[in-house]
N, C-alpha and C positions, 0 to 999 in steps of 0.2 A: 097710715104707715108714712105716707108721703104724697108730695106733689111737686109737678115740675111743670113748667111752660117753656116752648121753644118755638123758633120760626123755623119753617123749612122754606126754600125756594126752589120751584119746579120752573125746569125751561120749558119754551114752545113746544117739545117733543115728548113731554112727560117725564122727562129725565130728572131725578134729584139732585140739584145742584149743590147746595148747603144746608146746614143744621145749625143754628146759631141758640144755645141755652140762655132764657131770659132770668129765670129763678127756678130755685128748689127749696123745698121746706121738707125736713131739716137740711141746713147747708151739707153739700156734699151728698145728698142722698142721690142725685144725678148730676156728673159733672159734664163738662163738655168733650173730656173724653170717653165716659161712657156712651154718651150720645152720638160720638162719631163711631163707635163699634156697633152700634146698632145695625141689623139687615138693612140693606139699601132696597127700599121699594120703587117700583117702576108704575107712573101714572099715566092714565089716559088723558089726552086733551079733551078740554069739556066743548061740547057742541053749543054752550053759550059765550065760546071764546073763539069765534070762527077766525079771528086775525092772530091766534095762538100767541097772546102775550104772556110772559113768562108770569107768573103770580108768585107770592111770598104769603104764607098762610101761619098763622097763630095755632099753635094746638097745646090743650092744657089736659094733662093726666092725673089720677089720683090712684095709688093703690089703699084701700080700706083695709083690707086684712089678707092674709094669706090661710088657704084652706088645705089641710092635708087631705087628700082623696084616697090614701093608700089603704 
């Protein structure tokens, strides 16, 4: 059905700072506007990051099929 890749930046307190769309297949399957409207997640600082350095993470997602469960 579609694929999308995007970056998220998380600050030192685990708060989502930004989301940046990298690509979407097909084009416009996911747009920056859609990405901006997604629910905001709160993250916990990692114990392997004791100095609480902000991080930028690449996320790849893929929707292969929709299933009707009704």
